C-alpha positions in Angstrom: 4.9 11.9 39.7 3.4 12.6 36.2 5.0 15.1 33.9 2.0 17.4 34.3 1.2 16.7 37.9 2.1 18.0 41.3 2.4 16.2 44.6 -1.0 17.7 45.7 -2.9 16.5 42.7 -5.7 14.1 43.6 -5.4 10.6 42.1 -7.1 9.9 38.9 -10.1 7.6 38.7 -8.6 4.2 37.9 -11.0 3.7 35.0 -10.1 7.1 33.5 -6.4 6.4 34.0 -6.7 3.2 32.0 -8.6 5.1 29.2 -6.1 7.9 29.2 -3.0 5.8 29.1 -1.4 5.2 25.7 1.6 3.3 26.9 0.2 -0.1 26.0 0.5 0.8 22.3 2.8 3.8 22.0 5.7 2.0 23.7 6.4 0.9 20.2 7.7 4.4 19.4 10.6 4.2 21.9 13.4 4.1 19.2 12.0 7.2 17.6 11.3 8.9 20.9 14.9 8.4 22.1 16.3 9.4 18.7 14.3 12.6 18.8 15.2 13.3 22.4 19.0 12.9 21.6 18.6 15.4 18.7 16.6 17.8 21.0 19.3 17.6 23.7 22.0 18.5 21.0 19.8 21.4 19.8 19.4 22.7 23.3 23.2 22.5 23.8 23.8 24.4 20.5 21.3 27.0 21.8 23.2 27.4 25.1 20.5 25.9 27.2 22.5 22.8 28.2 26.1 22.7 29.1 28.3 20.2 27.1 28.5 18.1 30.3 24.7 18.1 30.7 24.1 17.3 27.0 26.6 14.4 27.2 25.0 13.0 30.4 21.6 13.1 28.8 22.7 11.5 25.6 24.6 8.7 27.4 21.6 8.2 29.7 19.2 7.9 26.8 21.5 5.4 25.1 21.3 3.3 28.3 17.5 3.6 28.3 17.5 2.4 24.7 19.7 -0.6 25.6 17.3 -1.6 28.4 14.3 -1.3 26.1 16.0 -3.3 23.3 17.0 -6.0 25.7 13.5 -6.2 27.3 15.0 -5.2 30.7 13.1 -1.9 31.0 10.7 -1.9 34.0 7.6 0.2 33.3 5.7 1.7 36.3 2.0 2.4 36.8 2.7 6.1 36.7 4.2 5.8 33.2 1.3 7.4 31.2 3.1 7.0 27.8 6.4 6.1 26.3 7.6 9.8 26.7 6.9 9.8 30.4 8.5 6.4 30.9 11.7 7.3 29.0 12.1 10.6 30.9 11.4 9.0 34.2 14.0 6.3 33.7 16.5 9.0 32.4 16.0 10.9 35.7 16.7 7.7 37.7 19.9 7.2 35.7 21.4 10.7 35.6 19.6 12.7 38.2 18.4 16.4 37.9 20.0 17.0 34.5 17.2 14.9 33.0 14.7 17.6 34.0 16.3 19.9 31.5 15.6 17.7 28.5 12.0 18.8 28.1 12.9 22.5 28.0 11.0 24.3 25.2 9.4 21.0 24.1 5.9 19.7 24.6 4.6 16.2 24.2 2.4 17.7 21.5 5.4 18.3 19.1 7.3 15.3 20.6 4.6 12.7 19.7 4.0 14.2 16.3 7.7 13.9 15.6 7.9 10.4 16.9 5.0 9.2 14.7 6.4 10.8 11.6 9.8 9.2 12.3 8.1 5.8 12.8 6.5 6.1 9.3 9.6 7.4 7.7 11.4 4.3 9.0 8.6 2.0 7.7 8.3 3.7 4.2 11.3 1.8 2.6 10.0 -1.5 3.8 6.5 -0.9 2.4 8.0 0.4 -0.9 10.2 -2.6 -1.0 7.3 -5.0 -0.5 5.4 -3.4 -3.4 8.6 -3.5 -5.6 8.9 -7.2 -4.9 5.3 -7.9 -5.9 5.7 -5.9 -9.1 8.9 -7.8 -9.9 7.1 -11.1 -9.4 4.3 -10.0 -11.8 6.7 -8.7 -14.4 8.7 -12.0 -14.3 5.4 -13.9 -14.8 4.7 -11.7 -17.9 8.2 -12.2 -19.2 8.0 -16.0 -18.8 4.8 -16.4 -20.7 4.7 -13.7 -23.5 2.7 -15.7 -26.0 0.1 -17.3 -23.7 -3.5 -16.1 -24.5 -6.4 -16.1 -22.2 -9.9 -14.6 -22.0 -10.1 -11.0 -20.8 -13.2 -10.2 -18.8 -15.7 -7.4 -18.2 -18.6 -7.9 -15.8 -16.9 -11.3 -15.2 -18.1 -12.3 -18.6 -15.7 -13.4 -21.4 -15.0 -10.3 -23.4 -11.9 -10.4 -25.7 -8.7 -12.4 -25.9 -5.7 -10.9 -24.2 -2.2 -12.1 -23.4 -1.7 -13.6 -19.9 1.2 -11.2 -19.7 -1.3 -8.3 -20.2 -3.2 -9.5 -17.2 -0.1 -9.8 -15.0 1.0 -6.3 -16.0 -2.4 -4.8 -15.4 -1.9 -5.7 -11.7 1.7 -4.6 -11.7 0.7 -1.1 -13.0 -1.8 -0.7 -10.1 1.0 -1.5 -7.6 3.3 0.9 -9.4 0.8 3.7 -8.8 0.8 2.7 -5.1 4.6 3.0 -5.1 4.3 6.4 -6.7 1.9 7.5 -4.0 4.4 6.5 -1.3 7.1 8.4 -3.1 5.0 11.5 -3.6 3.7 11.6 0.0 7.2 11.2 1.6 8.2 14.9 1.5 4.9 15.8 3.3 5.5 13.1 5.8 9.2 14.2 6.3 8.2 17.6 7.7 9.6 18.3 11.2 7.1 19.5 13.9 9.7 19.5 16.7 10.3 23.0 18.0 6.6 23.9 17.8 6.1 23.4 21.5 2.5 23.0 22.7 1.2 25.3 20.0 3.0 28.6 19.9 6.6 27.6 19.2 9.6 27.4 21.5 11.0 30.6 23.1 14.5 29.3 22.9 16.9 29.8 19.9 16.6 26.3 18.5 17.9 25.8 15.0 15.0 23.8 13.7 16.5 23.4 10.2 19.7 21.8 11.7 17.4 19.6 13.9 15.5 18.5 10.8 18.7 17.6 8.9 20.0 15.6 11.9 16.7 13.6 12.1 16.4 13.0 8.4 13.5 15.3 7.8 13.3 17.2 4.4 11.6 20.4 5.7 10.4 22.2 8.8 6.8 22.8 9.6 5.9 26.4 8.7 3.3 27.0 11.5 3.5 25.8 15.1 -0.3 25.7 15.7 -0.8 23.6 12.6 2.2 21.4 13.2 1.0 20.0 16.5 -2.5 19.1 15.2 -1.5 18.1 11.7 -2.3 14.4 11.1 -2.7 14.7 7.3 0.3 12.5 7.0 -1.6 9.8 9.0 -4.7 10.1 6.9 -2.7 10.1 3.7 -0.8 7.0 4.7 -4.0 5.2 5.7 -5.5 6.1 2.3 -2.4 4.8 0.4 -2.6 1.7 2.5 -6.3 1.2 1.8 -5.6 1.6 -2.0 -2.8 -1.0 -1.7 -5.3 -3.2 0.1 -7.9 -2.8 -2.6 -5.4 -3.7 -5.3 -4.2 -6.7 -3.3 -7.8 -7.7 -2.9 -8.5 -7.4 -6.6 -5.5 -9.5 -7.5 -6.5 -12.1 -4.9 -10.0 -12.3 -6.2 -8.8 -12.9 -9.7 -6.5 -15.6 -8.6 -9.1 -17.3 -6.3 -11.4 -17.5 -9.4 -8.6 -18.6 -11.8 -7.4 -21.3 -9.4 -10.9 -22.8 -9.0 -11.9 -26.0 -10.9 -14.4 -23.9 -12.9 -11.7 -21.8 -14.4 -8.5 -23.8 -13.9 -6.3 -21.1 -15.4 -3.8 -21.1 -12.5 -2.2 -23.6 -10.3 -1.1 -22.3 -6.9 2.0 -23.7 -5.2 0.9 -25.8 -2.2 3.1 -23.7 0.1 0.4 -21.0 -0.2 -2.7 -23.1 0.3 -4.1 -25.2 3.1 -6.0 -28.5 3.3 -9.5 -29.2 4.6 -10.1 -30.7 8.0 -12.9 -32.8 6.5 -12.3 -33.2 2.7 -9.0 -34.8 1.8 -9.0 -33.7 -1.8 -9.3 -29.9 -1.2 -6.6 -27.2 -1.3 -7.9 -23.9 -0.1 -6.4 -20.5 -1.3 -6.3 -19.2 2.2 -3.4 -16.9 1.6 -5.4 -15.1 -1.1 -8.6 -15.0 0.9 -6.7 -13.4 3.8 -5.1 -10.9 1.5 -8.6 -10.1 0.2 -10.0 -9.8 3.7 -7.3 -7.4 4.9 -8.6 -4.7 2.6 -11.6 -4.3 4.8 -9.4 -3.9 7.8 -7.3 -1.2 6.0 -10.4 0.7 4.7 -11.8 0.6 8.2 -8.7 2.2 9.7 -8.9 5.0 7.1 -12.6 5.6 7.7 -12.3 5.5 11.4 -9.5 8.0 11.6 -11.0 10.4 9.2 -14.1 10.4 11.4 -11.8 11.2 14.4 -10.4 14.2 12.6 -13.5 15.7 11.1 -14.8 17.7 14.1 -11.6 18.8 15.9 -10.9 22.4 16.7 -7.4 23.8 15.9 -4.5 22.9 18.2 -3.7 19.6 19.8 -6.6 17.6 21.2 -6.4 14.2 23.0 -8.6 12.7 20.3 -5.3 12.6 18.3 -4.1 9.8 20.6 -6.3 7.6 18.3 -3.8 8.0 15.5 -1.2 5.4 16.6 -3.2 2.1 16.8 -4.5 2.4 13.2 -1.1 3.3 12.0 0.6 0.4 13.7 -2.0 -2.1 12.7 -2.0 -0.9 9.1 1.8 -1.2 8.9 1.7 -4.7 10.4 -1.1 -5.8 8.1 0.6 -4.5 4.9 4.0 -6.0 5.9 2.3 -9.4 6.6 0.5 -9.5 3.3 3.4 -8.1 1.2 5.7 -10.7 2.7 3.5 -13.5 1.2 2.2 -12.2 -2.1 5.5 -12.0 -4.1 6.3 -15.6 -3.4 2.8 -16.7 -4.2 2.9 -14.9 -7.6 6.4 -16.1 -8.4 5.5 -19.8 -7.8 2.1 -20.0 -9.4 1.8 -21.8 -12.7 -0.5 -20.9 -15.6 -2.3 -23.7 -17.3 -2.2 -22.9 -21.0 -4.5 -25.7 -22.1 -7.3 -24.4 -19.9 -6.8 -20.8 -21.0 -6.9 -21.9 -24.7 -10.1 -23.9 -24.2 -11.8 -20.9 -22.7 -11.1 -18.7 -25.8 -14.5 -19.3 -27.4 -15.1 -17.8 -30.8 -17.9 -15.6 -29.7 -15.2 -13.4 -28.0 -14.1 -12.4 -31.5 -17.4 -10.7 -32.4 -15.7 -7.4 -32.0 -13.2 -8.4 -34.6 -16.0 -8.9 -37.1 -17.3 -5.4 -36.3 -13.9 -4.0 -36.7 -13.5 -5.9 -39.9 -16.6 -4.1 -41.3 -15.3 -0.8 -40.0 -12.2 -1.3 -42.1 -14.5 -1.9 -45.0 -16.0 1.6 -44.5 -19.1 0.6 -42.5 -20.0 2.9 -39.6 -19.3 1.2 -36.2 -22.8 1.4 -34.9 -24.1 -0.3 -38.1 -21.3 -2.9 -37.9 -22.2 -3.5 -34.2 -25.8 -4.2 -35.1 -24.9 -6.5 -38.0 -22.5 -8.6 -36.0 -24.9 -8.8 -33.1 -27.5 -10.3 -35.4 -24.9 -12.7 -36.7 -23.9 -13.8 -33.2 -27.6 -14.4 -32.3 -28.0 -16.5 -35.4 -25.0 -18.6 -34.7 -26.1 -19.2 -31.1 -29.6 -20.3 -32.2 -28.0 -22.8 -34.5 -25.3 -23.9 -32.1 -22.6 -23.0 -34.6 -19.3 -21.1 -34.3 -19.1 -17.8 -36.2 -16.5 -19.3 -38.5 -18.9 -22.1 -39.4 -21.4 -19.7 -41.0 -20.9 -19.7 -44.7 -19.9 -16.4 -46.4 -23.3 -16.3 -48.2 -25.1 -16.2 -44.9 -22.8 -13.4 -43.6 -23.4 -11.4 -46.8 -27.1 -11.5 -46.3 -26.5 -9.4 -43.2 -24.1 -7.0 -45.0 -22.6 -7.1 -48.5 -19.2 -5.8 -47.1 -18.3 -9.3 -45.9 -15.8 -10.9 -48.2 -13.8 -14.1 -48.3 -11.1 -12.6 -46.1 -13.5 -12.2 -43.2 -12.5 -15.6 -41.8 -8.9 -14.4 -41.2 -10.4 -12.0 -38.6 -11.7 -14.9 -36.5 -8.3 -15.8 -35.1 -7.4 -15.1 -31.4 -3.7 -14.5 -32.1 -4.5 -12.1 -34.9 -7.1 -10.3 -32.8 -4.5 -9.8 -30.0 -1.8 -8.6 -32.4 -4.1 -5.9 -33.8 -4.0 -4.2 -30.4 -0.6 -2.7 -30.9 -1.3 0.7 -29.5 0.5 1.9 -26.4 -0.8 -0.1 -23.5 -2.4 -2.7 -25.8 -2.2 -6.5 -25.6 -0.1 -7.1 -28.8 3.2 -8.7 -28.2 5.1 -5.5 -29.1 2.9 -3.4 -26.8 3.3 -5.8 -23.9 7.1 -5.9 -24.4 7.1 -2.1 -24.2 5.1 -2.2 -20.9 7.7 -4.7 -19.5 10.5 -2.4 -20.5 8.8 0.6 -19.0 8.1 -1.2 -15.7 11.7 -2.5 -15.6 13.0 1.0 -16.0 10.8 2.2 -13.1 11.8 -0.7 -10.9 15.5 -0.2 -11.5 17.5 1.1 -8.5 17.8 4.9 -8.6 21.6 4.7 -8.9 21.4 2.6 -12.1 19.1 5.1 -13.9 
């Protein structure tokens, strides 16, 4: 018999029963469901609803149910609509009528919200750890190659020279923002809904704050009606995951390009590439392509779930059953990609000769404009003058440094003999010493700042 049914209830249409059932996916919540039920039984005992003997029998029975599920020995039945039904049904078989008291003052509405929050609270450290490992790998790459220069790009066109370390740290800072989002969202996630009942709260004297402490929550939901329908934590998690996916995709896209023969800036370890079934010479960056593709999956889960939420009335609605599958798949997707990317980053090898060869002198045009600015020329005028110089050099097939000083002075008399010192990539990079810049000192400061953030909390 179902939790909500009676002997006289007519059978459900089999097609609807399959649509209604969540057990095929929510069985994954059994550790959290049993943990929450044990805590609820203790709360009922503290409130005088259960005798000590009943509470002990329920707790021991739930532990046995957990052991059966852990060992794969639990036998599900067709009447098990969801994991909550299955656990309570098996508990009743093990300990008898006392099991019927466990659900006193509790609804599946607050029960499932609690389970899903507990699930994400359990996953949070793993996701944060994956991001931390990826950041560590990027920082180590930056530390290993502090003086390596490469082209920086805008619009995928060579723009200005930067340090390879600056490129590594640019991605590291993006993932650091993702870690911050996880940290900032955790208190909102760790809000206990249990004790809210179906919508109006429980009529029994449950100490919800003690319940929250026992289960590891940081606070108690302030409104029972809101608590059972609140899935902001799901939407927020899916958004954070989508941003992580976008940052992973952008990193992957850069590396796919950089590892191509056309760029040749990076060599990927063979452990993270595959061969071709037809062309023996090829190594394909499949790990990176899959990381790039997963962003679409993560964005899709966010978009789909927000659409589920957008038209719901207050209180619990069965639409909210659609929260679990995107959460589970998002967790699995992130864990799979974050298990691969740190190793790929740690083992990739930059190719300095290819990076140096790509540092064409035209990328130093901004240096000429800045040179004129330091001579007192307004930037807009300097920009126009240098643009004309660049076009002249291109027409003649010459480097800027090959233009004689007299030719430069025809465009503006502020050019002097020291202009050619401006046409040096290393000097250009070193002039960007501002906070966040690509000069060696600025990059070293970024590394120190990231290292401080990545240090364990107990060492700070």
